[in-house]
N, C-alpha and C positions, 0 to 999 in steps of 0.2 A: 494530789495535793489536798492539803488541811486545810478547811475553811475555818476563819477566825474572825469574828466581828466584835467590834469595841463600843462599849458606851461612852456616854459624854466625858466621863475621867480617866478615859485611857485603860479602862481593866474589860477583859474580854466579858462580853455580853454572854455569848454561846461559841461553842467551837463544837467541830466535826473532826473526831479523830480518824475515820474510814479514809480512805483514798479514792478520790473519783477521778475516773479517765474521761478528760474532757471531750474526745471524739465521741465515746457512748454517752456523755452528758448532753451534747449539742443535738447528736443524733434524735435522741429522744424527747427532748424540747422542741425541737423541728416537727417530731412527728405527731405531737399534742397538737402544737400550732397548727399543722395540716390538716388535721381530723376536725380542728373546732371550725376551721374556715369551711372544710366539706362539709360537716353534717350542721352548723349551726348559723350559715350564712347564705352560702352560694348554691346551693343544688335543692331542688324540689322535692318533696316526698310525694311518691308515686301515688298515694291513695288520695289526697287533696289536691295536688297540682301546686300546693304554695310555699315559697321559701317561709322561714321562722318569722322575718321581718313583715311579711305581706298576712301571715296567721295572725300574727300579733296585732295587728293592725284593726283587720275585719273583726277578732274577737272584742277589743278594747270598744270599738265604734258600735257593736252589738249588746255584747253583756252589760259593760260600765256607764258607756254615755246614751245606752237607746237610741242609736241613730239610723232606726229602721226605716223603709223607703216612704212612710206616711208621717215620719217624724218632721219637724222644723230643719233646717240647715243649720248648722254649727260650724263655728269659727276652725277652719284647720289647725290652727295653733292650739286649741283645746285636745284635739285628737292625737297631735305630737306629743304634748306633755303628757297624756296620760299613757301614752305608751313606752316612752323615755321613762317615767315615773315607776311602773309598775312592770312592765315586761322586757325591755329593749333596751340596756344601758350603753347605748350608742350614739352617735352622732345625729342633731336633728335632721340634718341635711339628707342624709341617707334614709331618715324613716318618711321623710316628704316626701322625698324623690318616688319612693316606692309607693305611696299613697296616689301622687299626680299621676304615674302610669296605670295604676288600676283604673283611673278614671277617664283616660284616652281612648277614645272610640278607635284611632288611628293606630294605637299600640297594641291593646287587646280585642280579639274578635269577640269577647262579649262583656264588656265593664264590668268590676265589680262595685264601683266606686261612683257616685253621681257628685260631678261637681261642680259649683256654683261661684263665678267669677272666670280668672283666666287661668285656665289650666295646659296652656300652651297649645301648640297648632304644628300643624302637617308641615309650615314653613320651619319649622328647628325653633321654633322661639321658647323660651324660656317660662313657666308657668311663673305667675304672681308671690310675692313672697306667702308666707303661712297666715300671717296676721291679717292678710286682707280677702281670703279665698274662704269659703265655706264647704261643706262636705255633709254626704248622709250615703247610707248603703244602697244600693240599687235590687230591686225583689231578687235576679239572681243571686247575689250574694248571700241572703238568706235561706236560699236552699243548699248553702252548705254549711249554716250554721244553726238550720231549724230545729236539730234535733241533739243539740248539745246537752240541754237541761234532762236527757231520757236516760243517763249514764251509758251512752253509746261508747264514748271513748274513753282513753285513760288518760289521767291529770297528772300533773308534774309541779313541783315547788317551783317559784319564780325565782330569779337571782339572787333575791335576797332572804327568802323563806317565806315571807310574809304573805305572799299571796300565790293562786293556783292558776295555772293555764294549761290549754287543752294540747297534750302530744301530738295532735293532729284534729283537723274538724271532721265531723260525719259527713259530710261530702256527698249530696244524691244526684250529683251529676258529675263526668269523668272530667275536670276542669283542667288536669292538665293536658289532654290531648285539644280540647276546647281554645285554651287560649295559649297555651305553649308555654316555654319557659327560655330564658338565657341565662347563663351564670359562667362566671370564672373562677375555679378552685384552685388549690394548689396540686398541681400534676394532673389536673383533669379540666372539663370545661363541659358544659349544657349547651344545647343549641336545637328545644322541640318546637316545630312550627306550630303555627293555629291550625284548627282544622272547623271543618262546617259543622255544627251544633248536631245538627237532623241526620249525619252522616254518621256522626261518633255515637248517636244513641240506638240508630239502626244497628250497626257493629255490635253492640253491646248489647242490645235484646238478643239477637240471634247467636252470641257468644251465651246468653243463658241457657237457650233452648239447646245448641249444639258447641260445646267447647271445642270441637274441631273446626267450629266454621271459620272461613277464610275474613278477615276484616277489609280484605281489600277488596270484596265483592261491594262494599258498602262505601268506605273511604275512599275516594277518587286521587286524593293527596291533599298538600296543603291549602288552606283558605283563609289568605290572608286579608285583614281590615282594611286595607287600601287598594285590593283588586291585584290585578296583574295577571298575564299570561304566562304559565307555567310549561316550558319547552321540553322539560324530560317525557321521556317515553314510558309505556307501562312496565317493561322491564326495569328501566334504570328505578323506577318509583317502587319496584318489588323489590329491587337489591336493596335499596337504602332504608327500607321497614323491616326486613327480614334480618339484616345485620345491626342495624341501628345506628348506621353512621354513613355518610357519603356527602354529595354535593347535589343541590337542584339548581337551574338556572330559571331566572325570573325576569321578564320584561315589561315595560309599561305596554297598554294597549291606547290607539288611537282609530281615530276617524277622518276618511279624506271628507272635506266638504268644499263644494263648488261655490269659485265665485264669478263675478262679471267678466266678461270677455274672454271665458276660456280659464281664466287662472283659477288655482286651488289652493287650500291651504290645509295642513294637518293638524287636528285638535286631540292632544293628549288628552285620554280621559282617566288615566291612572298611573301613580307612580309605584316603582317597587317597593316592598316592606320594608322599613328601615330608611329609607333617604328622604333626605328632607328636601321639599320641593324648591324652595327658594335656591337651595344647592343646585339642584337639577336644572332651573333655569337659568344659574349663573354659570354653570357650564356650559349650557349650550349657546348663550351671547357669548361666551368665548371662542367658541367654533366661531361663530359670526364675525368678530372683531378682527380676527387672526385670518378670515376669509379663505379658512381649509375647507369649505364649502360652499360655492359660489352661487349654488341654487336655492341657498338659503338666506334671507334676506331678513328677517325680525322674528322677535320670538317674545309673547306677551302673557303675561298669566290674568287670565279672568276668572280664575276662581271663585266660587263663593262656597257655598255649601258642598257642591261638586267640584272635582278636580276639572280645570279647563285651560289647559295650556296651549297656545294657537302659537303655531308655525308658519309663519308667513312666506310664500315661495313664489320662485320666479316663473313666467307663463309658461314656459315649457319644459320646467322641471317634473322628474318623475318621482312621486311621492315614496314608492318604494324604497328608490335608490338612495333616498333622504335619510329614511328612518334605516337604513341598513348601517349606513355611516354613522346615524349616531347612538345606533346599538350599541357599537362598538366601541365608540371614542367618550361616551357620558354615562352617567349613572343609570339611562333608561332602561339598560339590561344589567343584570347584575348576580351575582352568585350566592347563593342561600346556604350556609353549613346545617348539616344536619347532624347532630349527635344527640340518640335519645338517652342520655344518661340520668338517672333521678337515684335520690333515696329510696331503698328497700325496708320493708321489716323486718327484723330478726327474732330470737325467741325472746330477748330483753325488749318491753314493749316501747321504752323509753330510748332504746338505741336501734338505730337504722346503719344502712353502708349502701355506699354508692356501686351503682350496676349499669352496665349499658344492657339495654334491652330491645328486643324488637316490638311493633308495633302490637302483636296479639299478646305478648306478656305483660305492657302495660295495661290492656283491657281486664285480663286475668288478674293480676294483681288488684286493680278498682274491682272487680265483682266478689274477689274473695273478701274483700274489705267490708263490701257493702253487704254481703252475707252475713259478716261477723256483726255488722252494728245493725242490722234489722235484727238479727237474732236478740242481741242487747236491748234493743229499745222493746221488743216483745216482753223481754223477761222483765225488765223494770215495769211494763203496764199491767203485766199479770200480778208483779207484787203489790201495784199499788190497788189492783183490783181485791185481791185477797184482803189486803189491810182495811180497805172500804167495807168488805164483806163482814168482816171479824169486828168492826164497830158497830153495823147494823145489827147484827145475833147479840151485841152486848144491850143496844138500845131497845132490842126486842124482850128479853127478859126483864129489862126493867118496866117497861109499859104493861107486860104482862101481871106486874104486881105492882103497880105504880102507887096504889094507897100504902102500901106496907114500905115502899121505898120513900116515901113521904114521912111517914110516921119515923123512919130510920134518920132521916137529915135532920127534923125537928128535935131529935133526943139528941143530937151529936152536940161535940163541944168542938167547933168550927168545921172545915172544911177538909182538914187532914182527917180527922177523926169521922166523918161522914164518909168519906173514899173510903176509909178503910173498912169501916162494918158495910157498906155496899158492896163491896169486892169479898169480904168473908160471906155475905150471905148468898150472893147471887153469883159466886164462882165467875168473877171478874178479874181482869188484870189491868194494869196501868194502862195499856193501849186504848 
């Protein structure tokens, strides 16, 4: 087909004489869209464990707004505006939701943002509007950003070419495994569970000493911020971590409390990851109302800082049988999908490609990245030292002949003339 476009006077403004096959054009454009979603929105980078919107939020808070852990809180609206205006030209809701999630201790194993105000709850409540809340960085977030000014990473222009942003953060700890990630792209998705920071660091240290070390010697499995009991066997965990995909079963934990006159009550002390506590209590209440479990007579949410859901039982009830029924028919037990898909670097420093990785491969990519950033940091610090030494050598030449230097300056016609004569006399350069 031939494309033509008309201007306001009815004359063709431009035209394409070449024939364009509609299927090929549709395929090309859909591929561009898919790659954009995959690389620029949905998937985290294996090196710093962040999606682009998360990286831009943290960078803007650190570099532009100076919201370090010792700074005063600043309105979330200012963070959202800074990110939209300079780095992420998308909706304000997406940016604020990403920042809120980084501040929620029940969403991230190690939160990166410290929120002040209503940032949601385990019950599934939404955060207050960004004009009401405030935020600043947590100390752990600074560990992702601390070496950013030492030429440790590559930079790229922002969307309008006015500012620059880092391609990836220096990331002094393996954030992808510590905090995990979830995302849905075009034709692929990722679901990386969070892990215990100490276990991940032990595995990384072991991999430095021995690249063939088994990370599962140290990482026992996912460590969810809301707790829970993992039902998967060691073999199932190994299969999931070596293949990069699979499912894990997670259930809530509970205690049995003795009551007067031989009665008992079940106290649920944790909820499965990603399950809203209010929804869970509602589902249990529905079981009671429908009288599907006669041994269970009441449910109360007595949670404060810790989870405490009380299930009142009949006197002769068996707590084990009650929990078995609830595990099967309520969200007290869930299936956690695992898909270790992330963006890995290519020869082009500004481009990454998606790949499904094993646990060991994720650690290896992170360590290779850290070796590169540490080398670049040392090279930058060495260059600064050489520049300083060069400057001091120039001072030494001047101070050895200070009287002559003063005489040259006094006889010169202005700063430029004095500088030129001093450089010619003492063999100095502009540095």
